[in-house]
C-alpha positions, -999 to 999 in steps of 0.1 A, spaced: 536 -385 -103 569 -372 -88 583 -377 -53 571 -351 -28 598 -339 -5 589 -327 30 609 -305 53 617 -319 87 591 -296 103 564 -308 79 573 -344 85 573 -339 123 539 -321 121 524 -350 100 537 -376 124 524 -357 154 490 -353 137 489 -391 131 500 -399 166 476 -375 183 447 -387 162 457 -422 169 457 -418 207 424 -400 207 406 -425 185 423 -454 202 412 -442 237 376 -437 225 376 -471 208 391 -489 238 366 -472 262 336 -481 240 349 -516 234 352 -523 271 317 -511 278 304 -532 249 322 -563 261 306 -560 295 271 -558 280 278 -587 256 291 -609 284 261 -602 306 237 -610 278 257 -641 268 257 -653 304 220 -648 308 213 -666 275 236 -695 285 220 -699 319 185 -698 304 195 -723 277 211 -747 302 179 -745 323 158 -754 293 182 -783 285 180 -795 321 142 -796 320 142 -814 287 126 -785 267 155 -785 243 181 -810 233 217 -799 226 239 -815 199 272 -810 216 293 -822 186 278 -796 163 281 -769 189 318 -777 194 323 -775 156 305 -742 154 328 -727 182 359 -741 164 349 -724 132 343 -691 150 377 -693 166 395 -699 132 375 -670 117 386 -647 145 423 -658 140 421 -650 103 406 -616 110 434 -609 136 461 -617 110 446 -593 85 443 -565 111 480 -572 120 490 -567 84 471 -534 83 488 -522 115 523 -530 102 515 -509 71 506 -478 91 530 -479 121 528 -443 135 490 -442 136 487 -478 147 512 -474 175 494 -444 189 460 -460 184 471 -491 203 484 -470 232 452 -450 233 431 -482 230 449 -498 260 444 -466 281 407 -464 271 402 -501 278 419 -498 312 400 -467 323 367 -476 306 
């Protein structure tokens, strides 16, 4: 395959298409993510209160050491995922930058 040469107008058009699509998709993702986070936090809070009530009344016993280990593994897994996402973003800067800006706006106004 040979190298494809683009005129400055074609290059600008391609960059604007990527940036516009990134902003729109980022806004939608940020908006939906904020709504999802709210629902997950409410469910997690209700589950935690219910679980702590069961532990208080002796219905269940909690192995706190294993729970701490489980949370620690989850945090390390999330960090590894964040690093791979960061590598992907660096590889596609125009779309990623616009997506990030749209995501922040969607999360803020969602």
